[in-house]
MARDREN-932361 format. One line per 10 residues: number of its first residue (from 1); their letters; for each residue x, y, z of C-alpha. Coordinates in steps of 0.02 Angstrom, whole numbers. Example, Ala and Ser with C-alpha at 12.3 -4.5 7.8 and 13.67 -1.06 7.14 Angstrom:
! residues 2
1 = as = 615/-225/390; 684/-53/357
END
This chain:
! residues 337
1 = mstpdelkaq = 890/-338/1740; 923/-361/1903; 995/-524/1990; 878/-616/2139; 993/-567/2256; 1027/-394/2200; 813/-403/2207; 808/-436/2376; 939/-336/2434; 825/-184/2398
11 = iaewravmad = 680/-232/2494; 815/-283/2671; 786/-124/2748; 625/-160/2756; 637/-339/2823; 776/-273/2964; 638/-146/3027; 472/-260/3047; 553/-394/3107; 574/-293/3275
21 = pkprpmrtal = 479/-151/3208; 456/13/3295; 331/172/3237; 487/286/3167; 595/145/3099; 427/88/2998; 417/269/2933; 593/270/2863; 589/122/2795; 433/151/2726
31 = estfardcvv = 474/296/2622; 631/243/2543; 580/79/2500; 422/108/2440; 394/247/2275; 291/414/2341; 175/344/2189; 182/157/2199; 7/45/2188; -32/-62/2322
41 = hmcapygdrd = -173/-210/2331; -230/-234/2512; -338/-390/2577; -526/-345/2620; -570/-248/2719; -425/-157/2679; -426/-145/2472; -331/-24/2384; -203/103/2449; -216/300/2390
51 = rprdhmfndy = -83/376/2481; -6/211/2510; 138/261/2602; 9/347/2732; -94/241/2738; 12/77/2737; 111/158/2905; -72/148/2982; -105/-27/2951; 67/-85/3008
61 = vslyhampdl = 67/30/3176; -117/-48/3211; -44/-181/3221; 112/-147/3306; -29/-76/3434; -127/-239/3452; 31/-345/3472; 158/-221/3549; 318/-366/3546; 265/-393/3368
71 = errdmivmag = 399/-457/3274; 386/-495/3074; 454/-685/3032; 489/-732/2846; 501/-912/2807; 517/-877/2626; 626/-753/2518; 634/-759/2356; 658/-631/2209; 650/-640/1999
81 = ttpegqewvg = 608/-566/1839; 436/-649/1793; 429/-696/1604; 312/-543/1568; 494/-465/1600; 454/-357/1768; 540/-404/1911; 451/-459/2077; 516/-502/2260; 394/-649/2364
91 = cmgnymgtfe = 376/-643/2564; 287/-776/2658; 285/-789/2848; 231/-745/3005; 174/-601/3117; 176/-648/3256; 150/-543/3438; 39/-554/3612; -110/-512/3576; -163/-373/3698
101 = kpflevpptg = -285/-239/3634; -421/-271/3489; -345/-258/3287; -500/-213/3153; -617/-253/3292; -547/-450/3321; -551/-460/3508; -379/-478/3608; -330/-643/3667; -205/-613/3785
111 = hlahmryhef = -79/-713/3724; 58/-731/3600; -25/-751/3427; 26/-778/3235; -40/-726/3086; 32/-779/2911; 62/-649/2782; 98/-666/2570; 177/-504/2510; 233/-468/2331
121 = frledgqite = 336/-299/2299; 357/-267/2100; 530/-159/2096; 603/-13/1979; 735/81/1998; 799/6/2171; 586/21/2232; 422/-36/2260; 301/16/2132; 180/-117/2173
131 = aqiiwdlpel = 137/-212/2311; -6/-373/2326; -44/-420/2463; -158/-545/2594; -145/-554/2807; -240/-723/2828; -359/-600/2943; -455/-729/2987; -337/-840/3063; -328/-701/3219
141 = mmqagawpma = -531/-706/3216; -503/-906/3247; -400/-893/3369; -480/-763/3454; -642/-862/3451; -726/-758/3343; -764/-863/3201; -890/-779/3091; -896/-902/2917; -938/-1096/2918
151 = pqlgkfmctp = -836/-1194/3003; -645/-1258/2885; -625/-1425/2840; -439/-1436/2881; -329/-1422/3007; -297/-1244/3117; -94/-1204/3138; 40/-1103/3134; 67/-1114/2968; 268/-1184/2960
161 = apmsgdglhv = 421/-1146/2867; 489/-1243/2730; 544/-1422/2815; 683/-1392/2714; 746/-1270/2813; 813/-1133/2666; 665/-1047/2640; 780/-881/2667; 917/-949/2556; 837/-984/2391
171 = sgdgqaamdh = 918/-981/2247; 981/-1052/2077; 882/-1072/1904; 695/-1106/1939; 643/-1126/1777; 626/-1311/1796; 536/-1289/1966; 410/-1158/1869; 372/-1293/1710; 335/-1423/1830
181 = viamltdlcr = 215/-1306/1946; 107/-1248/1789; 100/-1414/1693; 36/-1481/1855; -93/-1320/1870; -127/-1367/1679; -179/-1540/1707; -265/-1502/1883; -401/-1388/1771; -433/-1531/1651
191 = hpaeggpevm = -531/-1600/1800; -678/-1603/1802; -716/-1527/1610; -643/-1679/1537; -635/-1821/1634; -634/-1898/1827; -492/-1855/1962; -376/-1959/1853; -358/-1820/1742; -262/-1738/1834
201 = qlekywhpkf = -143/-1861/1853; -87/-1776/2049; 32/-1935/2095; 157/-1876/1926; 175/-1686/2023; 155/-1698/2220; 253/-1802/2337; 166/-1923/2417; 173/-1830/2605; 155/-1653/2518
211 = nwygpagigt = 90/-1533/2634; -55/-1406/2574; -54/-1270/2698; -231/-1154/2650; -294/-1000/2731; -392/-988/2896; -584/-1041/2834; -495/-1192/2721; -372/-1252/2824; -213/-1361/2781
221 = grgikgfrnw = -217/-1504/2722; -82/-1674/2689; -49/-1806/2555; -174/-1796/2395; -335/-1870/2512; -307/-1733/2607; -288/-1586/2488; -457/-1667/2393; -570/-1702/2536; -524/-1558/2649
231 = hqipflramp = -503/-1404/2492; -507/-1483/2318; -683/-1594/2314; -785/-1458/2398; -688/-1316/2278; -741/-1427/2116; -904/-1464/2194; -949/-1274/2207; -841/-1202/2066; -825/-1320/1948
241 = drkldamgdl = -765/-1214/1802; -591/-1133/1878; -463/-1120/1750; -280/-1077/1757; -262/-870/1758; -232/-754/1602; -436/-748/1578; -475/-606/1490; -397/-450/1615; -321/-558/1742
251 = mshwigegdy = -169/-609/1742; -52/-708/1875; 138/-651/1899; 272/-810/1905; 423/-828/1984; 542/-972/1992; 691/-967/2088; 813/-1140/2146; 662/-1281/2195; 551/-1124/2236
261 = vcetgwpnmr = 407/-1080/2142; 293/-914/2173; 142/-854/2110; 43/-693/2134; -94/-628/2055; -260/-460/2094; -373/-569/2066; -300/-736/1977; -477/-826/1965; -647/-812/1893
271 = ltitgdgwmg = -780/-944/1958; -958/-977/1960; -1021/-1007/2133; -1143/-1179/2086; -1184/-1335/2137; -1197/-1345/2337; -1120/-1198/2360; -941/-1161/2444; -885/-1110/2655; -1079/-1111/2686
281 = iapagqevvl = -1084/-986/2545; -1260/-1029/2431; -1243/-1073/2287; -1312/-921/2196; -1243/-952/1998; -1156/-798/2032; -963/-754/1975; -837/-710/2075; -630/-689/2075; -501/-751/2196
291 = rsldfwrmen = -362/-657/2246; -233/-796/2294; -41/-770/2331; 37/-955/2320; 240/-1033/2368; 278/-1193/2309; 420/-1311/2367; 510/-1445/2264; 564/-1589/2317; 667/-1765/2230
301 = glirenwvlv = 575/-1689/2080; 391/-1690/2153; 300/-1526/2249; 316/-1588/2421; 234/-1408/2511; 116/-1280/2439; 61/-1129/2540; -80/-1057/2477; -173/-867/2559; -350/-811/2480
311 = dlidlyaqig = -425/-673/2504; -586/-737/2591; -651/-594/2667; -651/-535/2486; -745/-681/2407; -886/-662/2548; -915/-470/2509; -927/-504/2339; -1080/-614/2373; -1145/-451/2507
321 = vdvfermrei = -1095/-550/2667; -985/-416/2784; -894/-553/2881; -837/-412/3005; -1016/-364/3051; -1037/-565/3091; -906/-544/3192; -946/-409/3279; -1136/-470/3298; -1040/-621/3395
331 = tqirrps = -899/-512/3516; -1039/-380/3575; -1051/-431/3710; -863/-459/3722; -847/-264/3685; -810/-116/3805; -982/-25/3851
END
């Protein structure tokens, strides 16, 4: 079993190259860091990658061509062994650069742009054998004035690094932090089936000034009021049957390190869209699955910050809505003839 520091060292070359990426070093780092037969799960519209090293190289190079001064800014890097014995590294940060050319047909802005990523890597024998990756592509759409989905309720912002400033130096035993987060999620799932909001005991788990950083399409909320108003109440009104992962074929991978906890699953939630729908999605009574890759930071025994990315483009695709086609309709006049 590797230590967290040893696991982080195994992806150090990849992180260093991507901090100031160029195509040739990217190719070299991909081939040395990712196993030839690795399994790569990418967010929509990419999907699972066959010949993953070739496809990932093309994905990153296309982002580099859209932002020629591209940089990867890691803000949290944590690692460890899951309760099931797998070794994972989780990274959260922002890709940033001058948005000069279209990316996935999102029109360029000519300005500095930001796109959050949550990237999780499973390691075996010193190489990445599985990756689960969400890029917040809707964040670019919003900056480009090409928003094809319902207006978000929370605040739109460039997601910040941990307030504590220690996201790149996470260390220590994280069992207590992980126990706290899992207990919080367990109580969270008691509502609405077992009672009103009080059964969630939110004050027991969350800091009074906590920030909940959701993906573009949901947005950021502060404190219990912001979290509930801008995310949880609309979410539960539409999908009250949500439960904590591990339902049948769904599985999450958990790491706790110091004051930080992270979770990845592909997917890790199964829900039914009912009520009055969610984010402009009609209440079709249809079952959907969600991919949610999350990070939490504890402070004085309470959750102070929570970074959440959900593959919203995949969710829309499950109900038959092509988000990129809607975006193309919006931006048709802005595309060269």
